[in-house]
C-alpha positions in Angstrom: 4.7 209.6 -44.5 6.3 209.5 -41.1 3.0 208.0 -39.7 3.3 205.1 -42.2 6.8 204.4 -41.2 5.9 204.5 -37.5 3.0 202.1 -38.1 5.3 199.7 -39.9 7.9 199.8 -37.1 5.2 199.2 -34.5 3.9 196.2 -36.5 7.4 194.7 -36.4 8.0 195.4 -32.8 5.5 196.6 -30.2 7.7 198.2 -27.4 4.7 198.5 -25.0 3.8 194.8 -25.1 7.3 193.7 -26.0 6.0 191.7 -29.0 7.9 190.9 -32.2 5.5 190.3 -35.2 2.6 189.9 -32.8 4.2 187.4 -30.4 6.2 187.8 -27.3 9.2 185.7 -26.3 7.1 183.0 -24.7 4.9 182.7 -27.8 7.8 182.4 -30.2 9.4 179.8 -27.9 6.2 177.6 -27.8 5.9 177.9 -31.5 9.5 176.9 -32.1 9.2 173.9 -29.7 6.0 172.8 -31.5 7.6 172.8 -35.0 10.8 171.3 -33.7 9.0 168.2 -32.5 6.6 168.2 -35.5 9.4 168.0 -38.1 11.4 165.6 -35.9 8.4 163.3 -35.9 7.9 163.8 -39.6 11.6 162.9 -40.3 11.4 159.9 -38.0 8.3 158.6 -39.8 10.0 159.1 -43.2 13.1 157.2 -42.0 10.9 154.4 -40.6 9.0 154.0 -43.9 12.3 154.0 -45.8 13.7 151.3 -43.6 10.6 149.2 -44.1 10.9 149.7 -47.9 14.6 148.7 -47.9 13.9 145.7 -45.7 11.2 144.4 -48.0 12.9 145.2 -51.3 15.3 142.6 -52.9 18.9 143.6 -52.6 20.3 142.0 -55.8 17.5 142.2 -58.3 14.3 144.2 -59.0 11.1 143.1 -57.3 9.4 142.6 -60.7 11.5 141.1 -63.5 11.2 138.8 -66.5 7.6 138.3 -67.6 6.2 140.3 -64.6 8.3 143.4 -65.3 7.2 146.5 -67.1 9.4 145.6 -70.1 6.6 143.3 -71.1 3.2 144.7 -72.1 0.1 143.4 -73.8 1.4 144.7 -77.2 5.1 144.2 -76.7 6.6 140.8 -75.6 9.6 140.6 -73.4 12.6 141.0 -75.7 16.2 142.2 -74.9 18.0 144.9 -76.8 21.6 145.0 -78.0 24.5 147.3 -77.2 27.7 148.1 -78.9 31.2 149.5 -78.0 33.1 151.7 -78.5 30.9 154.6 -77.7 32.9 157.4 -76.1 29.8 159.7 -76.1 26.6 158.0 -75.0 24.5 160.3 -77.1 26.4 159.6 -80.3 26.5 156.3 -82.3 29.1 157.1 -84.9 32.5 155.3 -85.0 35.1 157.3 -86.8 38.2 155.4 -88.1 41.2 157.4 -89.2 43.1 155.1 -91.5 46.1 157.3 -92.2 46.4 158.7 -88.6 50.1 159.0 -87.5 51.4 156.2 -85.3 50.8 156.9 -81.6 47.9 159.3 -82.2 45.4 159.1 -79.3 42.2 157.3 -80.3 39.1 157.8 -78.1 37.5 154.6 -79.5 40.4 152.4 -78.6 40.6 154.0 -75.2 36.8 153.4 -74.7 37.2 149.7 -75.5 40.1 149.4 -73.2 38.2 151.0 -70.3 35.0 148.9 -71.0 36.9 145.6 -71.0 38.9 146.5 -68.0 35.9 147.4 -65.9 33.5 144.6 -66.9 35.7 141.7 -67.9 38.8 141.8 -65.7 37.3 142.1 -62.2 36.6 138.6 -60.9 39.5 138.8 -58.4 37.8 141.8 -56.8 34.8 139.8 -55.6 34.6 140.2 -51.8 34.4 137.1 -49.6 31.7 136.9 -46.9 32.5 137.6 -43.3 32.0 133.9 -42.4 34.6 132.7 -44.9 36.9 130.1 -43.5 39.9 129.0 -45.4 39.9 125.6 -43.7 36.4 124.6 -44.6 35.9 123.6 -48.3 32.2 123.9 -48.2 32.4 127.6 -47.3 34.7 128.6 -50.1 33.4 131.3 -52.4 32.6 130.1 -55.9 33.5 132.8 -58.3 31.3 133.3 -61.3 32.5 131.9 -64.6 34.8 134.2 -66.5 34.0 135.0 -70.1 37.1 134.7 -72.3 37.5 135.3 -76.0 39.9 132.5 -76.9 41.2 133.8 -80.3 40.2 137.4 -80.9 42.6 138.0 -83.8 43.0 141.7 -84.6 40.4 142.6 -82.0 42.8 143.3 -79.1 44.4 146.3 -77.6 47.8 145.2 -79.0 46.5 145.9 -82.5 44.3 148.9 -81.5 41.2 146.7 -82.3 41.9 147.0 -86.0 41.4 150.8 -86.1 44.9 151.6 -87.3 44.5 149.2 -90.2 41.1 150.6 -91.3 39.5 147.3 -90.2 37.6 148.3 -87.0 36.3 145.8 -84.5 33.0 146.6 -82.8 31.9 144.7 -79.7 28.2 143.7 -79.7 26.5 142.2 -76.7 22.9 141.5 -75.5 21.6 143.8 -72.8 21.1 142.2 -69.3 17.5 141.2 -68.5 17.1 139.5 -65.2 15.6 136.0 -65.5 15.5 135.9 -69.3 17.0 132.9 -71.1 17.0 133.0 -74.9 16.1 130.0 -76.9 18.3 129.1 -79.9 16.7 129.3 -83.3 14.5 132.0 -84.7 11.0 133.3 -84.6 8.8 132.1 -87.4 8.9 135.4 -89.3 12.8 135.3 -89.2 13.4 131.9 -90.7 14.3 133.2 -94.1 17.1 135.5 -92.9 18.2 133.1 -90.1 18.8 130.4 -92.7 22.0 132.3 -93.8 23.5 131.9 -90.3 25.3 128.9 -89.0 22.8 127.0 -86.9 23.9 125.9 -83.4 21.8 124.1 -80.8 23.5 125.8 -77.9 23.8 129.4 -79.0 21.8 132.3 -80.4 23.0 134.1 -83.5 24.1 137.8 -84.0 24.0 139.3 -87.5 25.0 142.7 -88.8 24.1 144.3 -92.1 23.7 147.7 -93.8 20.5 149.4 -92.9 19.8 150.7 -96.4 20.6 149.2 -99.8 23.5 151.7 -100.3 24.9 150.7 -96.9 24.8 147.1 -97.9 27.0 147.9 -100.9 29.4 150.0 -98.8 29.7 147.8 -95.7 32.0 145.2 -97.3 32.7 141.8 -95.9 32.3 141.2 -92.1 34.0 138.7 -89.8 32.3 137.6 -86.6 34.6 136.5 -83.8 32.7 134.6 -81.1 33.8 132.9 -77.9 35.1 129.7 -79.7 34.9 130.3 -83.4 35.2 132.7 -86.3 32.6 133.0 -89.0 31.9 135.2 -92.0 28.1 134.6 -91.6 27.0 135.2 -88.0 28.3 135.5 -84.5 27.0 133.3 -81.6 26.3 133.7 -77.9 26.3 130.5 -75.9 23.2 130.1 -73.8 25.3 128.8 -70.9 25.8 132.5 -70.0 22.1 133.0 -69.5 20.0 133.9 -67.6 21.3 136.9 -65.8 20.3 136.5 -62.1 21.1 139.9 -60.8 23.9 140.9 -58.5 25.8 138.8 -55.9 26.0 140.4 -52.5 25.2 143.7 -54.2 28.1 143.3 -56.6 27.5 143.1 -60.3 30.1 140.5 -61.2 28.2 139.0 -64.2 30.0 139.1 -67.5 27.7 139.3 -70.5 29.0 137.4 -73.5 29.8 139.4 -76.5 30.8 139.1 -80.2 33.4 141.0 -82.1 32.2 142.2 -85.5 35.2 143.2 -87.7 34.7 145.3 -90.8 37.3 143.9 -93.2 36.9 146.3 -96.1 34.4 149.1 -95.5 34.2 151.7 -98.2 36.2 154.8 -97.2 35.0 158.3 -96.9 31.3 157.2 -96.8 29.0 157.1 -93.8 27.7 153.5 -93.4 24.6 152.8 -91.3 24.8 149.5 -89.6 22.2 147.4 -87.8 23.1 144.4 -85.6 20.3 142.1 -84.5 19.9 138.9 -82.5 17.9 135.8 -83.3 16.0 133.5 -80.9 12.8 131.6 -80.7 11.6 133.9 -77.9 13.2 137.1 -79.1 10.9 139.5 -80.9 12.5 141.7 -83.5 11.0 145.0 -84.3 12.9 147.6 -86.3 10.6 150.5 -85.6 10.5 149.9 -81.9 14.3 149.1 -81.8 13.8 145.7 -80.1 16.5 143.0 -80.4 18.8 145.3 -82.3 21.3 148.1 -82.1 22.2 150.8 -84.6 25.5 152.6 -85.2 27.4 154.3 -88.0 30.9 153.6 -89.3 33.0 156.2 -91.2 36.5 155.3 -92.4 38.5 158.4 -93.2 41.0 157.5 -95.8 42.3 160.8 -97.2 45.5 161.0 -99.1 48.5 162.4 -97.2 48.9 166.2 -97.4 51.6 167.6 -99.5 53.7 170.7 -98.9 54.1 173.5 -101.4 57.3 171.9 -102.8 55.4 168.7 -103.5 56.9 166.6 -100.8 54.6 164.6 -98.5 54.5 165.3 -94.8 
């Protein structure tokens, strides 16, 4: 046993040759210098290739976009999706409305709408001016991007908690940003029947929401669409003047996507309602199974009677 321990110790350090793990000090020094310069050169090569990649890559948009992007394949045409707010949790698509909630009760859905509108629609004044900006030269003045404004949102404002306290929730629906894509007003040939119920506009594309299943269609109740310049009980509209999205400006995303408020005027309480919102356009391909040109969410209006104490009085 002692012989094994002695052999192991000698393998680690040979006192006669003054070697540690088979190498003396000069050997370990040469090996350390070799690997130092090897990894230094490797890191330099990586940084050089990264610099070349960053120099050749566009700064404000992807290299491949629109028809040349991976969003378009042989079997799937280029078609945008839709998004909705409020969505406090990105992995959940349910909107819970507590109709009899006490006044002043914190509402995560109202808070989420406030945060979203503040971040994406109230930031034009934060656009930085270029270094060569000269106040005295008119031609060098920075042109700020147009500001999307909802002229008459009705109950869909933070002053009214976006209709949540009245049991008439407002849901913000918008088209996802696709660089270089400009929708064409109208509808695809297969959608002409359903599109006929919308109000036709030559300068806008239509947004329509409905119950996903027959029972949802009975429970969803009447809807009101609040667009940029009009109200309609039939469809919302997104003006094509806001398209296409051309990417960032000086690496700042100051683009404001147009949106539509969809207000549920009288949804059936205490029932889960599955809702689909879709968009129409001549060059927009709708596919329910592939979830193209649509968004899904659920609405649940909790309208329970006030609780009573043992004496029978309400509280």
